[in-house]
C-alpha positions in Angstrom: 73.6 131.2 92.1 76.9 132.3 91.5 77.8 133.1 87.9 80.6 130.7 87.0 81.3 132.2 83.5 84.0 134.7 82.8 82.0 138.5 82.7 82.3 140.5 79.4 82.5 144.6 79.6 80.1 146.9 77.8 81.5 146.0 74.4 81.3 142.1 74.8 84.9 141.8 75.6 86.5 139.3 78.3 89.7 140.5 79.6 92.4 138.1 80.1 92.4 136.1 83.2 95.2 136.1 85.7 97.2 132.8 85.9 96.0 132.5 89.6 92.2 132.8 88.7 92.2 130.4 85.5 89.7 127.9 86.2 88.2 129.6 89.2 84.3 130.4 89.3 83.3 133.9 88.0 86.2 133.3 85.5 85.7 130.0 83.5 85.7 130.4 79.9 83.5 129.0 77.4 84.8 125.3 77.2 85.6 125.4 81.1 81.6 126.0 81.4 80.5 123.7 79.4 82.6 121.0 81.3 81.6 122.5 84.6 77.7 122.2 83.6 78.2 118.5 82.7 80.0 117.8 85.9 77.7 119.3 88.2 74.6 117.2 86.2 76.6 114.1 86.7 77.1 115.0 90.7 73.4 116.1 91.1 71.9 112.9 92.6 75.1 112.1 94.9 75.3 115.7 95.8 71.4 115.2 97.1 72.3 112.1 99.0 75.2 114.0 100.6 73.0 116.7 101.7 71.0 114.6 103.4 73.7 113.0 105.4 75.0 116.0 106.4 71.6 117.6 107.5 71.0 114.8 109.6 74.5 115.5 111.1 73.5 119.0 111.6 70.1 117.5 113.4 72.4 115.1 115.7 75.0 118.3 116.3 72.3 120.7 117.7 70.7 118.2 119.6 73.8 116.8 121.4 75.2 120.7 122.2 71.9 122.4 122.9 69.8 119.8 124.2 67.3 120.5 121.4 65.6 119.9 117.9 67.1 121.8 115.1 64.5 124.1 113.4 63.7 123.9 109.9 65.4 127.6 109.7 68.3 126.4 111.0 68.6 123.4 108.9 67.8 125.1 106.0 70.5 127.9 106.8 73.1 125.1 106.9 72.1 123.7 103.7 71.9 127.0 101.8 76.0 128.1 102.9 76.9 124.6 101.7 75.0 124.7 98.3 76.5 128.2 97.8 80.1 126.4 98.6 79.2 123.3 96.0 80.1 125.4 92.7 83.5 126.3 94.2 83.9 122.8 95.4 83.3 121.1 92.0 85.7 123.5 90.3 88.5 122.9 92.5 88.4 119.1 91.7 88.0 120.0 88.0 91.2 122.2 88.4 93.0 119.7 90.0 92.3 116.8 87.5 93.1 119.4 84.4 89.5 119.5 83.3 89.4 115.7 82.5 85.7 115.0 83.4 86.4 111.4 83.9 89.5 111.9 86.6 87.4 114.5 88.1 84.2 112.7 88.8 86.4 109.5 90.2 88.4 112.1 92.4 84.9 114.0 93.9 83.1 110.7 94.3 86.2 108.7 96.2 86.5 112.3 98.2 82.5 112.3 99.3 82.9 108.4 100.1 86.3 109.0 102.4 84.8 111.9 104.4 81.7 109.6 105.3 83.8 106.7 105.9 86.2 108.8 108.2 83.5 110.7 109.6 85.1 113.9 108.6 82.2 115.9 109.2 82.2 115.3 112.4 86.1 116.0 113.2 85.5 119.6 114.7 83.3 118.2 117.4 85.9 116.8 119.3 89.2 117.5 120.1 91.9 115.1 118.2 93.8 112.6 120.1 96.9 113.5 121.8 96.6 117.2 120.3 98.3 119.1 123.3 101.1 116.4 123.0 101.3 116.9 119.1 101.6 120.8 119.5 104.3 119.9 121.2 106.4 117.6 119.0 105.3 120.2 115.9 105.3 124.0 116.9 102.8 125.3 114.9 99.9 128.0 115.0 96.7 128.7 113.1 96.0 132.4 113.9 95.6 135.6 111.5 94.9 136.3 107.8 97.1 137.6 104.7 96.0 140.7 103.1 93.7 139.1 100.9 91.6 137.4 103.5 93.2 134.1 103.5 93.8 131.9 106.7 97.3 131.7 108.0 99.1 128.4 109.1 102.7 128.8 110.6 104.6 125.4 111.7 108.4 125.0 112.7 108.7 122.2 110.5 112.6 122.3 110.7 112.4 122.0 114.4 110.2 119.0 114.9 110.5 116.5 117.8 110.8 113.8 115.5 111.4 110.8 118.1 108.7 111.6 120.0 106.2 111.9 116.9 107.4 108.8 115.5 106.7 106.9 118.7 104.2 108.7 120.6 101.2 108.7 118.1 99.9 106.2 115.4 99.8 106.9 111.9 96.3 107.9 111.9 96.6 110.0 115.1 98.8 112.2 113.1 96.5 112.3 110.1 93.4 113.2 111.9 95.1 116.0 113.7 95.9 117.2 110.2 92.4 117.0 109.3 91.2 118.7 112.5 93.7 121.6 111.0 92.2 121.7 107.5 88.7 121.9 108.6 89.6 124.8 110.8 90.9 126.3 108.0 88.1 125.3 105.8 85.5 127.3 108.4 87.9 130.2 108.8 88.0 131.1 105.1 84.0 130.6 105.2 84.5 133.5 108.1 86.6 135.5 105.9 84.1 135.1 103.0 81.4 136.3 105.2 83.2 139.5 106.7 84.7 140.4 103.1 81.6 139.7 101.0 84.0 137.9 98.5 84.9 133.9 98.4 87.9 133.0 100.3 88.9 129.4 99.5 92.3 128.8 99.9 94.9 129.1 102.7 98.4 130.9 103.1 101.0 128.6 105.2 104.6 129.5 106.1 107.1 126.7 107.1 109.8 127.4 109.0 112.9 125.3 108.1 115.4 126.5 110.7 117.0 123.8 112.5 116.4 121.3 109.5 118.7 118.1 109.6 118.8 114.6 109.2 117.2 113.7 112.5 114.0 116.2 111.4 114.0 114.4 107.8 113.1 110.7 109.5 109.7 112.2 110.0 109.5 112.7 106.0 107.1 109.8 106.0 104.4 112.1 107.5 105.1 115.0 104.8 104.4 112.2 102.1 101.0 111.1 103.8 99.6 114.4 104.8 100.7 115.5 101.2 98.6 112.6 99.7 95.8 113.6 101.9 95.8 117.2 100.7 96.2 116.2 97.2 93.2 113.7 96.8 90.7 115.1 99.4 91.6 119.1 99.7 92.7 119.8 96.3 93.5 123.5 95.4 93.2 124.9 98.6 96.6 126.1 98.7 97.2 129.7 97.8 100.8 130.2 99.0 103.5 128.8 100.9 106.4 130.5 102.1 109.7 128.7 102.9 111.6 130.5 105.2 114.8 129.8 106.7 115.5 126.9 104.4 119.1 125.5 104.5 121.4 126.3 101.1 121.0 122.8 100.0 117.1 123.4 100.1 117.4 126.4 97.8 119.0 124.4 95.4 117.2 121.2 95.2 114.1 123.7 94.6 115.8 125.3 91.5 115.8 121.6 90.1 112.2 120.1 91.2 110.8 124.0 90.1 110.9 123.0 86.5 109.1 119.7 87.0 106.1 121.4 88.4 102.8 122.5 87.0 103.3 126.4 87.0 100.2 127.1 88.7 101.6 125.0 91.6 105.3 126.2 91.0 103.9 130.1 91.4 102.4 129.3 94.6 105.5 128.4 96.3 107.9 130.9 97.6 111.4 130.1 98.9 112.4 133.3 101.0 116.2 133.8 101.3 118.0 135.6 103.9 115.9 137.4 106.2 112.1 136.6 105.8 110.3 139.7 107.2 110.0 142.0 104.2 108.7 139.6 102.3 105.9 137.9 104.8 105.1 141.9 105.6 104.5 142.7 102.3 101.9 140.0 102.3 100.8 139.9 105.6 100.0 142.7 108.1 102.3 143.0 111.3 99.3 142.3 113.8 98.4 138.8 111.9 102.1 137.8 111.9 104.2 136.2 114.7 106.9 138.4 116.5 109.9 136.1 114.9 108.7 137.1 111.7 108.6 140.7 112.1 104.8 140.9 113.3 103.1 142.6 116.4 100.7 139.5 116.9 99.5 139.2 120.3 96.1 137.2 120.5 98.0 133.8 120.3 98.1 131.9 123.5 101.8 131.5 123.4 102.5 135.3 122.2 105.1 136.7 121.3 106.0 133.1 120.5 103.2 132.3 118.5 104.3 128.9 117.0 106.2 127.5 120.3 109.1 125.3 120.2 108.8 123.0 123.2 111.8 121.3 124.7 111.7 117.4 125.0 111.2 117.6 128.7 108.0 119.4 128.3 107.0 117.2 125.5 107.4 114.1 128.2 105.3 116.0 130.8 102.2 115.4 129.0 103.1 111.6 128.8 100.8 109.3 130.8 103.4 106.7 131.5 106.3 107.9 133.2 110.0 106.6 133.5 109.9 106.8 137.0 107.2 104.3 137.5 108.7 101.9 139.4 105.4 99.6 139.4 105.3 100.2 135.3 109.1 99.2 135.3 109.0 96.2 137.1 106.4 94.8 134.4 108.3 95.4 131.8 110.3 92.5 129.6 113.8 92.8 128.8 115.0 92.0 125.6 118.4 92.1 123.5 118.0 92.2 119.8 121.1 90.6 118.5 122.8 92.7 115.0 121.1 91.8 112.1 118.0 90.4 113.9 114.6 91.6 114.5 112.3 91.0 117.6 108.8 90.8 117.2 106.1 90.7 119.6 102.1 89.9 118.5 99.1 90.4 120.2 95.5 88.8 119.6 92.7 91.1 119.8 89.2 91.0 119.2 86.8 93.6 117.5 86.9 96.7 119.8 89.7 96.1 122.1 92.4 98.5 122.4 96.5 97.4 123.2 98.6 100.0 124.9 102.2 99.5 124.3 105.5 101.2 125.9 108.9 100.6 125.6 112.4 101.8 126.3 116.2 101.4 124.7 118.8 101.0 127.3 121.5 102.1 125.0 123.1 105.1 125.4 121.6 108.9 123.8 121.3 108.4 120.2 121.6 104.7 119.6 118.6 103.9 117.2 116.3 101.2 116.3 113.8 100.6 113.5 110.4 100.6 114.9 107.0 99.7 113.3 103.5 98.3 114.3 100.9 96.6 111.9 97.6 95.0 112.7 96.5 91.6 110.6 92.7 91.2 110.1 91.8 88.0 110.9 91.1 85.3 108.1 88.1 86.8 105.9 87.8 90.4 107.7 89.9 92.1 105.5 92.5 91.5 102.8 95.5 93.6 103.9 97.5 94.2 106.6 96.9 97.9 108.1 100.0 100.0 108.9 99.7 101.3 112.8 103.0 102.7 112.9 105.0 103.3 109.6 108.6 101.8 109.8 110.9 104.5 111.0 113.9 104.6 112.7 114.2 105.7 116.2 116.8 107.3 118.4 117.0 107.0 122.2 116.9 110.3 124.0 116.9 109.0 127.5 114.3 111.3 128.8 110.9 109.7 128.0 109.7 105.9 126.9 108.2 105.3 123.5 104.5 104.8 124.1 100.9 104.8 122.4 97.7 102.5 121.9 95.4 101.0 118.9 92.1 100.1 118.8 91.0 97.5 116.5 87.7 97.5 114.4 88.0 93.8 113.5 89.6 90.8 115.3 92.7 90.5 114.3 96.5 90.2 115.7 98.6 93.3 116.7 102.3 93.3 115.6 104.9 95.4 117.2 108.3 95.2 115.7 112.0 96.3 116.6 114.4 95.6 114.3 118.4 95.8 114.3 118.9 94.4 111.0 120.8 97.5 109.8 123.6 97.1 112.6 126.3 94.8 111.8 128.1 94.8 115.1 126.0 95.7 118.2 123.4 94.3 119.8 120.3 96.4 121.4 118.7 96.1 124.3 115.0 97.1 124.9 112.1 96.5 127.6 109.1 96.6 126.7 105.1 96.0 127.6 101.8 95.5 126.1 98.4 95.2 127.6 94.9 95.5 126.8 93.0 98.7 128.4 89.6 100.0 128.7 90.0 103.0 126.4 92.9 104.7 124.5 94.9 106.6 127.2 95.1 110.3 126.2 98.0 112.7 126.9 97.9 114.8 130.2 97.0 118.3 130.3 93.6 120.1 130.7 92.0 118.7 127.2 88.5 119.9 128.1 89.8 123.4 128.5 92.2 123.3 125.5 89.1 122.3 123.7 87.1 125.1 125.2 89.3 127.8 124.1 89.8 126.2 120.7 86.1 126.3 120.0 85.6 129.9 121.4 88.3 131.3 119.3 86.9 133.8 116.9 87.2 132.1 113.3 87.0 135.1 111.3 89.6 137.9 111.1 90.2 140.2 113.8 93.0 143.5 113.8 94.0 144.7 110.5 92.1 141.9 108.9 88.9 142.4 110.2 89.3 146.4 109.1 90.8 145.0 105.4 87.5 143.1 105.3 85.1 145.7 106.2 86.7 147.5 103.4 86.3 144.7 101.1 82.9 144.2 101.5 82.0 147.8 101.2 84.0 147.0 97.7 81.8 143.7 96.8 79.1 145.1 98.1 77.5 147.2 94.8 78.0 144.0 92.9 76.2 141.6 95.4 73.5 143.7 95.3 72.9 144.7 91.6 73.2 140.3 90.9 
């Protein structure tokens, strides 16, 4: 078992703990140690139940992948790794809840229930739906480690293809892809821990806000929903967030907001003014950093443009339903939505059925319309409607047709809605088609190859990060040997 309390020196003196390590395993004060032990004892039964569930998943995963039964040694090793991580997991929930035990218990138990309900522990066993398409809507890359061994994630947040993101994915599709990313970062942190001989549990993110505009900001609903997921289910995972190429107004707003934040959280967020290269290179070795930020990374598929920005035409290439499909166009129904009015289409669904939709705005490029999809379970199946696509304003690009699908888990009715309420004068014309299909239609592209590449990519440090890991391991080896 890892020592959880702060260590005293030969004279019995405990050194002051840096702000960044307050409340972390190995740095707990006497009161925190007491609360931690109480929390751990209260969760012991649930922990044992969870471990039994996860061991069952281990057995199933090995059987599916290798066609054999898992050995007792394999299962014991996997269980031991989780047991070693458990104290850190508990400490994260205690820190996130300001060491208030009732709130920590509630949050942790909700977290375990959420993982089980949403099968989060099997997320990495399959490729996220529309994953290749999502990468073309949101330029991103998870590769490399910072100088302290923490996994890196880069995102071109200011250049998001908003209209593709809003109309070709359900909200759940985006969340599931985010879970893949978070679970991958968790696995990369574990691999870095093993390589360095010290515990790594946090991630470093770089968000590039170049090209941020009011168009990009229409995707703010995803920022809010994913932040809520991270806050509730991945607490205390952020090490540092570097915001680069931010417009001047963002920096001014940050100065106002910073004062409202918890000091620990505020100290993790760094708004870099001007050229970001010197700051990033101070914390990230050049061979771990994309060329756009002064690095020399050459390991990524898109190197040197590691977080690649795709065009709308490149995004449309992967859509399964095409604008030049004459047979499809002939099946679509054309409607006029007058100013101030709403068009609704409802489709009854049995449990397990899939409904696909595709539509087209016949206005000029830039014409917009509000769009939302909800699902109402049949009476008695559930109390509240399910938001499939949260209401959003969509602009016509003239380069692709919005399209997606939804699988119902219970009987009910799917509701698609196009609203022109915000317009006082102009009518809008759209064509649309809804139909039931056997399976959700994934995006085009070699998904099997992409999944293979993703699974075979090394999780642990490479290049200078690997060399740094070796040095760190030597540094921590004596302590490990004596414990």
